[in-house]
N, C-alpha and C positions, 0 to 999 in steps of 0.2 A: 503494499500499500504506499502510496506516495502522499506528502504533505505539502501543501504551501501554505506560508504565513507570510500573509501581507500586515502592514501600515499603512492601507488606503492607496497604495503605490499599483501602478498598472499594472496587469497579468493578460496572458492570453488565450484565448477561451481554450486552445489545442491541448493545453496543459490541464484544463479538468475533463474535458472529451478523454484523456488517455488514462482516465480513471485515477485522477490523483482528488484529493479534498482538500477543501479551501478553507480556511479560516483566517478571518479580518480581525488584528486587533485596532482598535479604533473604527471609525466610520469612513468608509470607502467614500470617493466622490462618485456619482454616476457616472460620469464622464471616463471612470479610467477602466471599466468594463468592458470588455470586448465580446458580448455575447451576440448572438443573431437575436433580431429584434422580430416581434410578431409579424410585421410587414415582411421582414424579407422572407422569412420561412413561407407565408405564403402566396409570395412574390412565386418564388421557388415550386412550390407545389402546384400553381396554376401553369408555370411552365411545363412541368412533368406531365402533367394531364393531356395538354395539349401536343405533348410530342407524341404520349402515347395513342391517343384518336387521330393522329395524323393533320391535327387541325380543325378538326369537329367539334366547334366552341359549343354545339349543343349536347354532344357526347361528353365532354370534357367539364361542364357546369354539372352534369348527373353525376359524374365519378366522384367530384366535389361536394356533392348534396346542396348544392346551390336551390334555389328556388325555381329561377330561369335564366333562358340565354341572356337576357339582360342584364341582370345581376352580373352574370361574368363577362359581357362587354363592358359594363361600367368598372369592374375590377380591373380590367386589362390596360381599360385607358387612363384609368388611374395611376399603373402603376407603368406605364408607358408600354407595354407588349404590343406590338403589333397583330393588326388582327388577322392577318396572312400565317402567323408564327405556328411552326410545328406543320405548317400545309408543304410536303414535299413538292409539290407542284408549283409552289410559288416561287 
């Protein structure tokens, strides 16, 4: 088991992801933590779903359990993902 002790200093996510445990002495600044945020994870999942469905937005929306194709389009536009992303013919 690996142990990482910090005094609010920056650390990298790969140290945590490699099975290490983190103990912070004092209060770390939010900007010091380099973990993926929810938006980055959602954007990656959208891209993955579009690649899996070869760009079929309706099928990708269903894979992600979004209520509609429009929800998927709104999220894609918000993240700057091209509407033809994952489409092999584009």
